[in-house]
C-alpha positions in Angstrom: 4.1 16.7 -10.3 3.8 13.0 -9.8 0.4 11.3 -9.6 -0.1 8.1 -7.7 -3.3 6.2 -8.6 -4.5 3.5 -6.3 -6.9 0.7 -7.0 -8.1 -2.6 -5.6 -9.8 -1.6 -2.4 -13.2 -2.8 -1.4 -15.3 -4.8 1.1 -14.2 -8.3 2.1 -15.1 -10.8 4.8 -12.6 -11.6 7.5 -10.1 -14.2 6.3 -10.4 -13.0 2.7 -7.9 -11.4 0.4 -7.4 -8.2 -1.6 -4.7 -6.8 -3.8 -4.0 -3.1 -3.9 -2.2 -1.5 -6.8 -0.6 1.9 -7.2 0.6 3.2 -10.5 2.9 6.3 -10.7 2.7 8.8 -13.6 6.4 9.4 -14.0 9.6 7.4 -14.2 10.9 8.5 -10.8 9.1 5.3 -9.6 12.1 3.2 -10.2 14.3 5.3 -7.9 11.6 5.8 -5.2 11.0 3.9 -2.0 7.3 2.9 -2.4 5.2 2.4 0.6 1.7 1.6 1.7 0.2 3.5 4.7 -3.2 3.2 6.3 -5.4 5.4 8.4 -8.3 4.1 10.4 -11.0 6.4 11.8 -9.7 8.3 14.9 -6.1 6.9 14.4 -2.9 8.2 13.1 -1.6 7.2 9.7 0.8 4.3 10.0 3.2 2.5 7.7 2.0 -0.9 6.5 4.8 -1.9 4.2 7.6 -0.4 2.1 9.9 -1.5 -0.7 13.1 0.2 -1.7 14.4 0.6 -5.2 16.6 -2.5 -4.5 13.6 -4.5 -3.4 14.4 -4.4 0.3 11.1 -4.7 2.2 9.8 -3.9 5.7 6.5 -4.5 7.3 4.5 -3.4 10.3 4.5 -6.1 12.9 0.7 -6.3 12.6 0.8 -7.5 9.0 3.9 -9.6 8.9 3.2 -13.0 7.4 -0.2 -11.8 5.9 0.7 -8.9 3.6 3.3 -8.8 0.8 4.5 -5.7 -1.0 6.1 -5.9 -4.4 7.0 -3.6 -7.3 7.1 -3.8 -11.1 9.4 -1.0 -12.3 8.5 -1.7 -15.9 4.8 -0.9 -15.1 5.6 1.9 -12.5 3.4 -0.1 -10.2 3.6 -1.2 -6.6 1.3 -3.9 -5.2 0.1 -4.9 -1.7 -1.2 -8.4 -1.5 -3.3 -8.7 1.6 -4.3 -12.2 2.9 -6.0 -13.4 6.0 -7.6 -10.0 6.4 -8.9 -9.0 9.8 -11.5 -6.4 10.8 -8.7 -4.3 12.4 -7.2 -4.0 8.9 -10.1 -1.7 8.0 -8.7 1.7 6.9 -8.1 4.0 4.1 -4.9 2.8 2.4 -2.5 5.3 0.8 0.3 4.8 -1.6 3.5 6.8 -1.0 6.6 7.5 -3.2 9.6 8.9 -1.4 13.2 9.9 -2.3 14.3 13.5 -2.1 10.6 14.1 -2.8 7.4 12.7 -1.4 4.1 12.1 -3.1 0.8 10.5 -1.9 -2.1 8.9 -3.6 -5.7 9.8 -2.9 -6.3 6.7 -0.8 -8.5 3.6 -1.3 -10.9 2.2 1.3 -10.5 -1.3 2.6 -13.3 -2.6 4.8 -13.1 -6.0 6.4 -16.3 -7.4 7.9 -16.4 -9.8 10.8 
């Protein structure tokens, strides 16, 4: 079993920044596609950003140019740098590790006030 532990969520004003981190408990991290998803109240969970083992990235249109995903395989950690935050970014953010397997973190709350 792989554990994904997220950190870095919180309350921030619109226009501010936060950095989320997710650390995996096992070395499958380096061969997993790592992603960040979010789920706002009453909405479906959606992909925010993902990075492959070869560092190819993709982003939701709504966050392009504002969010950056990166990974540090030596630390088994993936980051999501979130800049120019908007109230509509408010959600629970989940870390995901995927290969022939799939694991989820417990989620971290991000709240952006207007």
